[in-house]
N, C-alpha and C positions, 0 to 999 in steps of 0.2 A: 903541449903535451901530445904525443902520438897516439893515434886511435888504436893502433894494435897494441901499444902499450897499456891503454885503458882497458882493454879487452881482456889482457893477460891478468891486469890486476882482479877484474871481476871474476875471471875463472879461478884465480887463486883463492879469493875469498869464499867462493862459492863451495869450493872442495875443502876447504880447511876447517878448524873449528874456530877460527877468528870471526869474531862479529863485527868489526871494525877496522878499517884501516885509513891513514891519511896520508897523502904524499904531496910534498912541494918541491916544484921542479921548475928553474927558470921563471920565477914569479907566478906561477900557476899553481893552484892548489886543488886536489881532489879529495873527498873523503866518500868511502864507499861503507855503507852500513847494511849489515844483513839483518832483515827481519821478516817474519813470517807475513804472507800476504792475507788480508782479511777474508774469510771465507765467503765464497760467493760473489766477490767484488773484483772490478777490474783495476783497482787503484791500490798502489803502494804507499808505504808512508814516505813523507817528503824527506829529501836528504837536505842536510844544511848546505853543502857547497856543490855547486854544478858545474860542469865543464861543458861548454857550449862549443861544439866543433862541428863544421860541416862535413857531411859524407864525402868520402874520397873522389867518388864519381857521381854526379849529379845527374841522376835519370830523371826524364820528363814524367810526369804522372801518367799512368796508363789510361786514365779516363778523365779527360779535361772537364773540369767543373765549370759550368755556366756562371759567369759573372754578370755584373749590372749591364744594361745596354752599352753598346760601345761609345755612344756620344757621351753617356755619363760618367763612364770610367774614368776619364781624364781628369774630371774634378774631384775625384776620389783618391785618397792616399792608400796604398797596398801594405798591409803589414803581412810579411811572407815567413814561412816557417824556416828557421835557421838550420835544422837537422831534420832527419828523417825519423819517424816515430808514431806514436799514438796520441791522437788530440784528446784532451779532456777540458771541458769548459767550467769545472769546478775542483777545488781541493779535495773533495770527497763526493762519494756518491748522493749522500744525504744534503749537501750544502748547496747553497745558493750559487749560481754561475757567476764567475767573475764580472763579466760584462754580458749585456744583451743589445739588441737593437734599440737605439736611442739613448744608450749609456755616455755620459761625458767622460772623456779620457784624457790624461795629461802625459807628457814624457815620464817614464817610469813606472805608469800605472800597470799593474799585472792583468793580462788579457785571457790567459788561458796556461794550460801545462801541455808540454809535449814529451811523453815517455819515451826515453831511448836506452835501451840496455838497462833497465830497472832503474834508471835515474830520473828524477823527475825535474824537468827543465821548465822554469816559469819564462812565458814569453811576455816581454812588456812593450807597451808602446813607445814608438820612437816620436810622436807627434800629439800635439794637443787636438782635440776635436770629439766629433759624435761617431759612434760606431753606426753605420747605415745598412751593414750586411755581415753575415757569419757565413762563411762559405764551407764549413766543414761541421758534420754532424759529431756528436758526442761519441767518444770510442771509436772512431775511424781513423785508419792510417792516413799518414800524412806524408809527403815527399818534402825533399830540400827544395826551397824556393817557391812551394806551393803557396798561393794566396789565403791567408786564413781569415783575414778581416778586412773590409774597406771602411776607411774613416775619412769623414768628410771634416777637412781642417778649420 
């Protein structure tokens, strides 16, 4: 699905009295649900179906985050952000984080949420191992391709 098309759908739902829309096109499905944001919180209600699309232009992060020492980096697997958005380490402000340093993960384990255009995208591990570093603070913006976690296989 085209990112411009998704933005148009978001604007359409936002401006209309429709609370929910679901579209399926070429095997991709997107559901947009309008819900009020909890007062005083930076989280939105999770959405059942998410579309994970890279940003059209992948800009480098404005401030490079220091990673583990260069010699150690090669033995760690990097989990990168597939989209531009806001990083959240838990499903809600009062919930425990999905993972912390020392957490054991396997392929498909949810590591965090990256919110993009009011869609909550669960970021999953693509490797089994142990989390050795979390490179982003909760509630901070992330760029496409930015390293979120280092995992020791």
